[in-house]
C-alpha positions as CSV (number, residue, x, y, z in Angstrom):
1,M,10.3,10.5,19.4
2,K,13.8,11.4,18.5
3,S,14.8,7.7,17.9
4,K,11.7,7.2,15.7
5,S,12.6,10.2,13.6
6,I,16.2,9.0,13.1
7,G,15.0,5.5,12.3
8,F,12.5,6.8,9.8
9,L,15.1,8.9,8.1
10,L,17.7,6.1,8.0
11,L,15.1,3.8,6.5
12,L,14.3,6.2,3.7
13,I,17.9,7.0,2.9
14,G,18.7,3.3,2.8
15,I,15.9,2.6,0.4
16,F,16.9,5.4,-1.9
17,I,20.5,4.4,-2.0
18,S,19.5,0.8,-2.6
19,L,17.3,1.8,-5.6
20,I,20.1,3.9,-7.1
21,K,22.9,1.4,-6.5
22,S,20.8,-1.5,-7.9
23,G,20.1,0.4,-11.1
24,L,16.4,0.2,-10.7
25,A,16.0,3.9,-10.7
26,P,18.4,6.7,-11.8
27,L,19.0,9.6,-9.6
28,Q,17.2,12.0,-12.0
29,S,13.9,10.1,-11.6
30,F,13.6,11.3,-8.0
31,M,13.2,14.9,-9.3
32,D,9.7,14.3,-10.7
33,W,6.2,15.2,-9.6
34,P,5.1,11.6,-8.8
35,F,8.1,11.2,-6.5
36,L,7.2,14.5,-4.8
37,F,3.7,13.1,-4.2
38,F,5.3,10.0,-2.8
39,F,7.6,12.0,-0.6
40,G,4.7,14.3,0.5
41,G,2.7,11.1,1.5
42,L,5.7,9.8,3.5
43,L,5.9,13.2,5.2
44,L,2.2,13.0,6.1
45,I,2.6,9.5,7.4
46,F,5.5,10.5,9.6
47,I,3.7,13.6,11.0
48,G,0.5,11.5,11.6
49,Y,2.6,8.8,13.3
50,A,4.4,11.4,15.4
51,K,1.2,13.2,16.4
52,N,-0.9,10.0,16.7
53,N,-3.3,11.2,14.0
54,S,-4.6,8.2,12.2
55,I,-6.5,10.2,9.5
56,L,-3.3,11.9,8.5
57,T,-1.5,8.6,8.2
58,L,-4.3,7.2,6.0
59,W,-4.2,10.3,3.7
60,G,-0.4,10.1,3.6
61,G,-0.6,6.4,2.7
62,I,-3.0,7.1,-0.1
63,L,-0.9,10.0,-1.5
64,A,2.2,7.9,-1.2
65,T,0.5,5.0,-3.0
66,L,-0.6,7.2,-5.9
67,G,2.8,8.8,-6.1
68,I,4.9,5.6,-6.0
69,S,2.5,4.0,-8.5
70,V,2.9,6.7,-11.1
71,W,6.6,7.1,-10.4
72,G,7.3,3.4,-10.7
73,H,5.2,3.1,-13.9
74,R,7.3,5.9,-15.4
75,H,10.8,5.0,-14.3
76,V,11.0,1.3,-13.4
77,T,10.9,-1.1,-16.3
78,A,9.7,-4.1,-14.4
79,W,7.0,-2.2,-12.4
80,P,3.7,-4.2,-12.1
81,T,0.9,-2.6,-14.1
82,H,-2.0,-4.8,-12.9
83,W,-4.7,-3.0,-10.8
84,S,-4.3,-5.5,-8.0
85,F,-0.9,-4.0,-7.2
86,L,-2.5,-0.6,-6.6
87,I,-5.1,-2.2,-4.3
88,G,-2.3,-4.0,-2.4
89,L,-0.5,-0.7,-1.9
90,L,-3.7,0.8,-0.6
91,S,-4.0,-2.0,1.9
92,I,-0.6,-1.0,3.3
93,A,-2.0,2.5,3.9
94,F,-4.8,1.0,6.0
95,F,-2.2,-1.2,7.9
96,I,-0.2,2.0,8.6
97,Q,-3.3,3.7,9.9
98,F,-4.0,0.6,12.1
99,V,-0.5,1.0,13.7
100,V,-1.6,4.4,14.8
101,N,-5.2,4.0,15.9
102,R,-5.3,0.2,16.8
103,N,-8.9,0.0,15.4
104,K,-9.9,-3.5,14.4
105,I,-12.1,-2.2,11.5
106,T,-9.0,-0.5,10.0
107,A,-7.0,-3.7,10.2
108,T,-10.0,-5.7,8.7
109,I,-10.3,-3.3,5.8
110,G,-6.5,-3.5,5.2
111,F,-6.7,-7.3,5.3
112,L,-9.7,-7.5,3.0
113,L,-8.0,-5.2,0.5
114,L,-4.9,-7.3,0.6
115,L,-6.9,-10.5,0.0
116,V,-8.7,-8.8,-2.9
117,A,-5.3,-7.8,-4.4
118,F,-3.8,-11.2,-3.9
119,F,-6.7,-13.2,-5.4
120,A,-7.1,-10.7,-8.3
121,W,-3.4,-10.9,-9.1
122,P,-3.0,-12.7,-12.5
123,G,0.1,-14.6,-11.3
124,I,-1.9,-16.5,-8.7
125,V,-2.8,-19.2,-11.3
126,G,0.8,-20.3,-11.2
127,I,0.7,-21.2,-7.5
128,P,-0.3,-24.9,-7.4
129,Y,-2.4,-25.2,-4.2
130,I,-4.0,-21.8,-4.3
131,A,-5.0,-21.7,-8.0
132,P,-8.2,-23.8,-7.6
133,I,-9.3,-21.7,-4.7
134,A,-8.5,-18.5,-6.5
135,E,-10.7,-19.5,-9.4
136,V,-13.7,-19.9,-7.1
137,I,-13.0,-16.8,-5.2
138,N,-12.6,-14.7,-8.4
139,Q,-16.1,-15.7,-9.4
140,F,-17.7,-14.9,-6.1
141,W,-15.6,-12.2,-4.5
142,P,-17.8,-9.3,-5.5
143,A,-20.7,-10.9,-3.7
144,L,-18.5,-11.7,-0.7
145,L,-17.4,-8.0,-0.6
146,I,-21.1,-6.9,-0.7
147,M,-22.0,-9.2,2.2
148,I,-19.0,-8.1,4.3
149,G,-19.9,-4.4,3.5
150,L,-23.5,-5.0,4.7
151,I,-22.3,-6.6,7.9
152,F,-20.1,-3.6,8.6
153,L,-23.1,-1.3,7.9
154,V,-25.6,-3.0,10.2
155,K,-23.0,-3.9,12.9
156,K,-23.0,-1.4,15.9
């Protein structure tokens, strides 16, 4: 537990120093309410991970996603503003929950959200081999999601 705490702390410090040194975010931007949401979400993720509480990690991931999205939109000039980016960040929250609870449904939801985010991303039309597939999936993905949702509802 002690080594995980130290590793988590070093990871956060390294990310913050990299953001400041690269010029992507000034130091003053970390004293804002969206960043406090993000930091609170990270704290919930850490506590949930330490206590093996998957619900806490999911809520922490959602809070961190909302906080970092608003913070990035305010303080980082090249921050993506398309909604698919937010869905992609939410998929990471489900993957973090999967690390704690090892439930296949959680991983499946995270993977589906990641696929939705990827195929909804506007830049996908620039990828040569994936663009034709993306056009078809973009037309039919709502029906695909409905079918997968129904499968999850009737599956025991």
